[in-house]
GUVEX-200562 format. One line per 8 residues: number of its first residue (from 0); their letters; for each residue x negated, y, z of N, C-alpha, C. Coordinates in nm, 2 decimals, padded with zeros to 4 digits. Atoms other than C-alpha are relative to their C-alpha. Last residue first. Layout:
NUM	A	X Y Z X Y Z X Y Z  ... $
% end
This chain:
127	EDQGELNV	-00.06 -00.02 00.14 02.95 00.10 02.08 00.10 -00.11 -00.03  00.07 00.07 00.10 02.91 00.07 02.46 00.06 00.02 -00.14  -00.05 -00.04 00.14 03.00 00.31 02.73 -00.08 -00.08 -00.10  -00.12 00.07 00.04 02.95 00.14 03.07 00.06 00.04 -00.14  -00.02 00.13 -00.06 02.71 00.40 03.21 00.13 -00.07 -00.05  -00.05 00.09 00.09 02.68 00.68 02.96 00.03 -00.14 00.06  -00.14 -00.04 00.04 02.65 00.97 03.20 00.06 -00.10 -00.10  -00.10 00.01 -00.11 02.35 00.81 03.36 00.14 00.02 -00.04 $
119	ARVVLEDL	-00.05 -00.13 -00.03 02.16 00.77 03.03 00.11 -00.01 00.11  -00.14 00.00 -00.05 01.96 00.45 03.03 00.04 00.14 00.03  -00.04 -00.12 -00.08 01.64 00.46 02.82 00.15 -00.01 00.04  -00.15 00.01 -00.03 01.47 00.15 02.69 00.03 00.11 00.09  -00.04 -00.10 -00.10 01.13 00.19 02.51 00.15 -00.01 00.02  -00.14 -00.03 -00.02 00.98 -00.10 02.32 00.02 00.10 00.11  -00.10 00.09 00.06 00.66 -00.22 02.18 00.14 00.04 00.01  -00.09 00.05 -00.10 00.45 00.09 02.27 00.10 -00.09 -00.07 $
111	HAAPERGA	-00.12 00.08 00.04 00.15 00.18 02.06 00.08 -00.04 00.12  -00.07 00.04 -00.12 -00.14 00.43 02.07 00.13 -00.07 -00.04  00.09 -00.04 -00.11 -00.41 00.52 01.82 00.06 -00.04 00.13  -00.04 -00.11 -00.09 -00.20 00.32 01.57 -00.11 00.03 00.10  -00.02 00.06 -00.13 -00.38 00.11 01.30 00.04 00.12 00.09  00.04 -00.07 -00.11 -00.36 00.21 00.93 00.04 -00.07 00.14  00.04 00.09 -00.10 -00.32 -00.06 00.67 -00.04 00.07 00.13  -00.11 00.09 -00.03 -00.11 00.16 00.43 -00.04 -00.10 00.12 $
103	NAADRKYY	00.05 00.13 00.00 -00.37 00.44 00.45 00.11 -00.10 00.05  -00.02 00.06 00.14 -00.21 00.77 00.34 -00.05 -00.15 00.00  -00.13 00.00 00.05 -00.16 00.88 00.70 00.02 -00.07 -00.13  -00.03 00.13 00.05 -00.50 00.78 00.82 00.14 -00.01 -00.06  00.10 00.04 00.10 -00.64 01.13 00.87 00.03 -00.13 -00.07  -00.04 -00.06 00.13 -00.32 01.22 01.05 -00.09 -00.04 -00.11  00.09 -00.11 00.05 -00.42 00.98 01.33 00.05 00.05 -00.13  00.10 00.02 00.10 -00.12 00.77 01.44 -00.09 00.12 -00.02 $
95	VNIDELIF	00.07 -00.12 00.02 00.09 00.75 01.75 -00.11 -00.03 -00.10  00.15 -00.01 00.03 00.33 00.46 01.75 -00.04 00.15 -00.01  00.03 -00.14 -00.01 00.67 00.36 01.89 -00.15 00.01 -00.02  00.13 -00.04 00.08 00.74 00.01 01.77 -00.02 00.15 -00.01  00.11 00.10 00.01 01.09 -00.02 01.91 -00.11 00.05 -00.08  00.09 -00.03 00.11 01.36 00.22 02.04 -00.12 -00.10 00.00  00.12 00.08 00.02 01.65 00.12 02.26 -00.08 00.04 -00.12  00.06 -00.02 00.13 01.92 00.34 02.40 -00.13 -00.08 -00.01 $
87	CSDAYRYQ	00.14 -00.05 00.01 02.09 00.18 02.70 -00.03 00.03 -00.15  00.01 -00.13 -00.06 02.45 00.11 02.81 -00.14 00.06 00.00  00.01 00.03 -00.14 02.42 -00.26 02.71 -00.02 00.13 00.08  -00.06 00.13 -00.04 02.34 -00.16 02.35 -00.01 -00.01 00.16  -00.06 -00.02 -00.14 02.24 00.16 02.17 00.08 -00.13 00.03  -00.14 00.05 -00.02 02.01 00.12 01.87 00.04 00.04 00.14  -00.06 -00.10 -00.09 01.69 00.23 01.70 00.14 -00.03 00.02  -00.02 00.07 -00.13 01.54 -00.09 01.54 00.05 00.10 00.11 $
79	DVDFSTYF	-00.10 00.11 00.02 01.58 00.03 01.18 00.03 -00.08 00.13  -00.14 -00.05 00.00 01.42 00.36 01.28 00.10 -00.11 -00.02  -00.07 00.08 00.10 01.09 00.18 01.37 00.15 00.04 00.01  -00.06 00.12 -00.06 00.91 00.46 01.56 00.07 -00.07 -00.11  -00.10 00.08 00.08 00.67 00.73 01.45 00.06 -00.10 00.09  -00.07 00.11 -00.07 00.44 01.00 01.59 00.10 -00.07 -00.09  -00.14 00.00 00.02 00.17 01.22 01.43 00.07 -00.12 00.06  -00.08 00.12 -00.01 -00.18 01.30 01.54 00.14 00.03 -00.06 $
71	LGGMAGDS	00.07 00.13 00.04 -00.48 01.53 01.49 00.10 -00.12 -00.02  00.01 00.00 00.14 -00.34 01.89 01.49 -00.06 -00.13 -00.05  00.14 -00.04 00.04 -00.41 01.90 01.86 -00.02 00.00 -00.15  00.07 00.12 00.03 -00.09 01.70 01.93 -00.14 00.04 -00.05  00.00 00.09 -00.12 00.07 01.99 02.11 -00.08 -00.13 -00.02  00.10 -00.06 -00.09 -00.03 02.22 01.82 -00.01 -00.09 00.13  00.13 00.03 00.05 00.15 02.00 01.57 -00.11 00.05 00.10  00.05 -00.09 00.11 00.46 02.03 01.78 -00.14 -00.05 -00.04 $
63	LLPVKTDD	00.13 -00.06 -00.03 00.60 01.73 01.97 -00.05 00.08 -00.11  00.02 00.01 -00.14 00.96 01.64 01.97 -00.13 00.06 00.05  00.09 00.10 -00.05 00.99 01.77 01.62 00.00 00.00 00.15  00.09 -00.06 -00.09 01.31 01.97 01.54 -00.10 -00.11 00.06  00.09 00.10 -00.06 01.51 01.87 01.24 -00.10 00.08 00.08  00.12 -00.06 -00.04 01.82 02.09 01.15 -00.09 -00.11 00.07  00.12 00.08 00.05 02.08 01.88 00.97 -00.13 00.06 00.04  00.06 -00.06 00.12 02.35 02.15 01.02 -00.13 -00.07 -00.05 $
55	SLYVKCIG	-00.09 -00.11 00.05 02.60 02.01 01.27 -00.06 00.07 -00.13  -00.09 00.05 00.11 02.41 01.68 01.30 00.08 00.11 -00.05  -00.13 -00.05 -00.04 02.11 01.82 01.49 00.10 -00.02 -00.11  -00.08 -00.05 00.12 01.82 01.59 01.42 00.13 00.05 00.05  -00.14 00.00 -00.04 01.57 01.55 01.71 00.07 00.06 -00.13  -00.08 -00.13 00.00 01.24 01.46 01.55 00.14 -00.02 00.06  -00.13 00.02 -00.06 00.97 01.19 01.57 00.07 00.13 00.02  00.00 00.01 -00.14 00.70 01.28 01.33 00.14 -00.03 00.05 $
47	AREEGAVQ	-00.10 00.08 -00.06 00.59 01.33 00.98 -00.01 -00.01 00.15  00.04 00.08 -00.11 00.40 01.60 00.80 00.11 -00.08 00.05  -00.10 00.09 -00.06 00.44 01.79 00.48 -00.07 -00.09 00.10  00.05 00.13 00.00 00.20 02.08 00.43 00.11 -00.09 00.06  00.00 00.06 00.13 00.34 02.41 00.32 -00.05 -00.14 -00.01  00.09 -00.08 00.09 00.25 02.59 00.64 -00.02 -00.07 -00.14  00.07 -00.09 -00.08 00.43 02.32 00.84 -00.10 00.07 -00.09  00.11 -00.09 00.06 00.69 02.13 00.65 -00.06 00.09 00.11 $
39	YPVVSLRM	-00.03 -00.15 -00.01 00.89 01.84 00.79 -00.12 00.08 -00.05  00.10 -00.10 00.05 00.91 01.47 00.71 00.04 00.14 00.04  -00.03 -00.07 00.12 01.15 01.26 00.93 -00.12 00.09 -00.04  00.14 -00.03 00.05 01.13 01.00 01.19 00.02 00.06 -00.13  00.04 00.06 00.13 01.47 01.00 01.36 -00.15 00.03 -00.02  00.14 00.00 00.02 01.65 01.08 01.68 -00.03 -00.07 -00.13  00.06 00.14 00.00 02.01 01.16 01.68 -00.15 00.02 -00.01  00.14 00.02 00.06 02.22 01.47 01.74 -00.03 -00.15 00.00 $
31	WDGTEGSF	00.02 00.14 00.04 02.57 01.60 01.84 -00.14 -00.01 -00.07  00.00 00.03 00.15 02.53 01.94 02.01 00.00 -00.15 -00.01  -00.14 -00.01 00.04 02.59 02.08 02.36 00.03 -00.03 -00.15  -00.02 -00.10 00.11 02.22 02.15 02.40 00.15 00.02 -00.04  00.10 -00.12 -00.01 02.14 01.99 02.74 00.04 00.10 -00.10  -00.05 -00.09 -00.11 02.45 01.76 02.76 -00.09 00.12 00.02  00.10 -00.05 -00.09 02.35 01.62 02.42 00.06 00.09 00.11  -00.03 -00.14 -00.04 02.62 01.44 02.24 -00.09 00.04 00.11 $
23	FEPGCDGG	-00.04 -00.03 -00.14 02.47 01.12 02.09 00.03 00.15 00.02  00.00 -00.14 -00.01 02.42 00.95 01.75 00.05 00.03 00.14  -00.10 -00.06 -00.08 02.31 00.59 01.74 -00.01 00.16 00.00  00.00 00.02 -00.14 02.11 00.46 01.45 00.10 00.08 00.08  00.10 -00.10 -00.06 02.06 00.60 01.10 -00.01 -00.02 00.15  00.14 00.05 00.02 02.22 00.30 00.92 -00.10 00.09 00.07  00.01 00.08 00.12 02.56 00.38 01.08 -00.14 -00.05 -00.02  00.05 -00.08 00.10 02.53 00.65 01.34 -00.02 -00.07 -00.13 $
15	SRVQQAES	00.08 00.07 00.10 02.75 00.47 01.59 -00.05 00.10 -00.11  -00.08 00.07 00.11 02.87 00.68 01.87 -00.10 -00.06 -00.10  00.08 00.07 00.11 02.74 00.80 02.20 00.10 -00.05 -00.10  -00.08 00.09 00.09 02.87 01.05 02.46 -00.09 -00.07 -00.10  -00.12 00.01 -00.07 02.70 01.24 02.75 00.10 -00.09 -00.07  -00.12 00.03 00.08 02.34 01.21 02.65 00.13 -00.01 00.08  -00.10 -00.11 -00.01 02.09 01.39 02.88 00.13 -00.03 -00.08  -00.06 00.01 -00.13 01.89 01.06 02.93 00.10 00.11 00.02 $
7	LVDTILEM	-00.10 00.10 00.00 01.82 01.05 02.55 00.07 -00.01 00.14  -00.10 -00.03 00.10 01.63 01.38 02.53 00.12 -00.10 00.02  -00.07 -00.12 -00.04 01.43 01.33 02.85 00.12 00.03 -00.09  -00.08 00.04 -00.11 01.34 00.97 02.76 00.08 00.13 00.05  -00.11 00.08 00.05 01.22 01.08 02.42 00.09 -00.04 00.11  -00.09 -00.09 00.07 01.01 01.35 02.58 00.12 -00.07 -00.06  -00.07 -00.09 -00.09 00.86 01.12 02.83 00.10 00.09 -00.07  -00.10 00.08 -00.06 00.77 00.86 02.57 00.09 00.08 00.10 $
% end
């Protein structure tokens, strides 16, 4: 949650990303990006996690590396509920899952947060 808050709180501009949720201009990196849950490759193995997606070249950078999660977990959120409203970014159903349960459709999260609301100071009053 802290990493998501850090990324979104640095936003200087926001625009609609259509079906992919809001896109924002990062004051930290000077790039347009969005958050997403995307597959990425590590040593030939596909894994999923919450990533920063740089819109200039579609580079995907996981917020948490596999090493930071001890090789045991992956992260997710409901991308259909990622939005910007009332001067805040809103993400819902943020979950941490055990990798061993990835193929299990009935998996239960190891940790869950219903909703995260992040207000970026530089976006006060800017609504889509």
